[in-house]
C-alpha positions in Angstrom: -178.5 -29.4 74.7 -175.0 -27.7 75.3 -173.0 -31.1 74.7 -175.0 -32.0 71.6 -173.8 -28.3 70.1 -170.4 -29.0 71.2 -170.3 -32.4 69.5 -171.9 -31.1 66.4 -169.3 -28.4 66.2 -166.4 -30.8 66.6 -168.0 -33.0 64.0 -168.2 -30.1 61.7 -164.7 -29.2 62.3 -163.7 -33.0 61.7 -165.6 -32.9 58.3 -164.1 -29.4 57.4 -160.7 -30.8 58.0 -161.2 -33.9 56.3 -162.6 -31.9 53.3 -159.4 -29.7 53.1 -157.1 -33.0 53.6 -158.7 -34.6 50.7 -158.5 -31.2 48.4 -154.8 -30.9 49.3 -154.2 -34.7 48.5 -155.9 -34.4 45.3 -154.2 -31.3 44.3 -150.8 -33.0 45.2 -151.9 -36.1 43.1 -153.0 -33.8 40.1 -149.4 -32.0 40.5 -147.6 -35.4 40.4 -149.6 -36.7 37.4 -149.0 -33.3 35.5 -145.3 -33.4 36.4 -145.2 -37.2 35.3 -147.0 -36.2 32.0 -144.5 -33.5 31.5 -141.7 -35.7 32.1 -143.0 -38.4 29.7 -143.2 -35.6 27.1 -139.5 -34.6 27.5 -138.6 -38.3 27.2 -140.5 -38.4 24.0 -139.3 -35.4 22.9 -135.8 -36.4 23.7 -136.0 -39.7 21.7 -137.3 -37.9 18.6 -134.6 -35.7 18.7 -132.0 -38.4 18.8 -133.8 -40.1 15.9 -133.5 -37.0 13.8 -129.8 -36.4 14.8 -129.1 -40.1 13.9 -130.7 -39.6 10.7 -128.7 -36.7 9.7 -125.5 -38.5 10.5 -126.5 -41.6 8.6 -127.1 -39.1 5.7 -123.8 -37.7 5.6 -122.3 -41.3 5.8 -124.6 -42.2 2.7 -123.2 -39.0 0.9 -119.4 -39.9 1.7 -120.0 -43.4 0.4 -122.0 -42.7 -2.6 -119.7 -39.9 -4.0 -116.6 -41.7 -2.7 -115.4 -38.6 -1.0 -113.0 -40.5 1.1 -110.8 -41.1 -1.8 -111.6 -37.7 -3.5 -109.0 -35.5 -4.8 -108.5 -31.9 -5.4 -112.2 -30.9 -4.0 -112.9 -27.3 -5.4 -115.5 -24.9 -6.1 -116.6 -24.9 -2.6 -119.6 -22.6 -0.9 -118.4 -19.0 -0.2 -116.5 -19.0 3.2 -116.3 -22.7 3.3 -113.0 -24.7 3.9 -112.6 -28.2 3.1 -109.6 -30.7 4.0 -109.3 -34.3 4.3 -106.9 -36.6 5.8 -105.9 -40.2 6.7 -109.7 -41.2 8.1 -111.4 -37.9 8.2 -113.1 -35.3 6.4 -112.9 -31.7 7.6 -115.3 -28.7 6.8 -115.3 -25.2 8.2 -117.6 -22.1 8.0 -116.7 -18.6 8.8 -118.2 -15.5 9.1 -117.1 -11.9 10.1 -118.5 -9.9 12.9 -118.9 -6.4 12.1 -119.4 -3.2 14.3 -123.2 -2.2 14.2 -122.2 1.4 14.4 -119.5 1.6 11.5 -119.8 -1.8 9.8 -116.0 -2.3 10.4 -114.8 -5.9 11.2 -114.3 -6.4 15.0 -114.2 -10.3 15.0 -114.8 -13.7 13.4 -117.1 -16.8 14.1 -116.2 -20.3 12.8 -118.2 -23.6 12.9 -116.4 -26.8 12.0 -117.1 -30.3 11.8 -114.5 -33.4 11.5 -116.2 -36.4 10.2 -114.2 -39.5 11.0 -114.9 -42.1 8.4 -113.3 -44.9 6.4 -115.5 -44.2 3.3 -118.6 -46.3 4.2 -119.7 -45.5 7.7 -119.1 -42.4 10.2 -117.4 -43.5 13.5 -117.3 -40.1 15.2 -118.1 -36.3 14.8 -116.1 -33.5 16.3 -117.8 -30.0 16.0 -116.1 -26.8 17.3 -117.8 -23.5 17.6 -115.5 -20.5 18.0 -116.1 -16.9 18.5 -113.3 -14.1 18.7 -114.0 -10.6 19.3 -111.2 -8.3 18.9 -112.6 -5.2 20.5 -113.5 -7.3 23.6 -110.4 -9.4 23.5 -112.4 -12.3 24.0 -112.1 -15.9 22.6 -114.8 -18.4 23.2 -114.6 -22.0 22.2 -117.1 -25.0 22.6 -116.3 -28.4 21.4 -118.9 -31.2 20.9 -117.9 -34.9 20.4 -120.2 -37.5 19.3 -118.5 -40.8 19.6 -121.3 -42.8 18.2 -123.1 -40.9 15.7 -124.8 -43.8 14.0 -126.7 -44.9 17.1 -130.0 -43.4 18.4 -128.9 -41.8 21.5 -127.1 -38.7 22.6 -126.3 -39.2 26.1 -122.6 -39.8 25.2 -122.0 -36.7 23.4 -119.4 -34.6 25.1 -119.1 -30.8 25.6 -116.2 -28.4 26.5 -116.6 -24.9 27.0 -113.5 -22.6 27.0 -113.5 -18.8 27.7 -110.3 -16.9 27.3 -108.3 -19.9 28.1 -110.5 -20.9 31.1 -112.5 -24.2 31.0 -116.1 -23.5 32.1 -117.4 -26.9 31.3 -114.9 -30.0 30.8 -116.0 -33.0 29.3 -119.6 -32.9 30.0 -122.0 -35.6 28.9 -125.5 -34.4 27.4 -127.0 -37.0 29.9 -125.4 -34.8 32.8 -127.3 -31.6 31.5 -130.4 -30.5 33.1 -133.4 -31.9 31.0 -136.3 -31.5 33.6 -139.9 -30.4 32.7 -139.0 -26.8 34.1 -135.4 -26.6 32.4 -135.2 -29.1 29.3 -131.8 -27.6 28.6 -130.6 -30.8 27.0 -133.5 -31.0 24.7 -133.0 -27.2 23.7 -129.4 -27.9 23.0 -130.5 -30.8 20.5 -133.4 -28.8 18.7 -131.8 -25.1 18.8 -128.3 -26.2 18.0 -127.4 -29.8 17.3 -130.1 -30.7 14.6 -129.6 -27.3 12.9 -125.7 -27.8 13.0 -125.9 -31.2 11.3 -128.5 -30.1 8.9 -126.1 -27.3 7.8 -123.1 -29.5 7.3 -125.2 -32.3 5.6 -126.5 -29.9 2.9 -122.9 -28.4 2.6 -121.3 -31.8 2.1 -123.9 -33.0 -0.2 -123.4 -29.5 -2.6 -119.7 -30.3 -2.5 -120.0 -33.9 -3.5 -122.5 -33.1 -6.3 -120.3 -30.1 -7.5 -117.1 -32.2 -7.1 -118.7 -35.3 -9.2 -119.9 -32.8 -11.9 -116.5 -31.3 -12.1 -115.0 -34.7 -12.8 -117.5 -35.5 -15.4 -116.9 -32.3 -17.2 -113.1 -32.9 -17.1 -113.7 -36.3 -18.5 -116.1 -35.1 -21.2 -113.2 -32.5 -22.2 -110.7 -35.2 -22.4 -113.1 -37.6 -24.5 -113.9 -34.8 -26.9 -110.0 -34.3 -27.2 -109.4 -37.8 -27.9 -112.1 -38.1 -30.4 -110.9 -35.3 -32.3 -107.3 -36.6 -32.1 -108.6 -39.8 -34.2 -108.2 -37.9 -37.5 -104.6 -36.6 -36.8 
């Protein structure tokens, strides 16, 4: 009788251990499935953001081609605090804003964001963006350079970041593919969503506004010349 009781206890212990083991295995499998699902969502999110980034790059290329901005001369009537320049093979835009102290409202620094668009007039071959902040009271100078060597393609793995603080390189030539993009820390996706897409959006609408204003100004000038010539026929 005692032997039967011992055997029953041993069997029960084995069953309990087996149930615990199965429970642990199931929990691990569920965790693995959950992480796999999150990883897949990260990939889908990344691909969607890449598509959006490429679309805005293409939109800018379309504006440059449609309005012939690569050949434009004396572009004027720019948005407030916007600089525009062009050279052989590029168009340059810069936006600046002032940093004011919360207490007195006096100017204590300046922020600038710029975009250099490398183009031959039909397509965009490269985009170089620079974000700079200078704080005079803290004697701080921070600069991040972002280079997209293939803006026409739906992929941002080759986008390069360089971060300099007071002359010291914190990050040097780091590709977006090398930046953490795990389910727990989707840093790369956050950079795309929170910075790069809004950044491209802003400069797309800026260059569109500049192009439309430029073309309208040319038409107005042509109209004035035409009116003058018509009136001159009776001289």
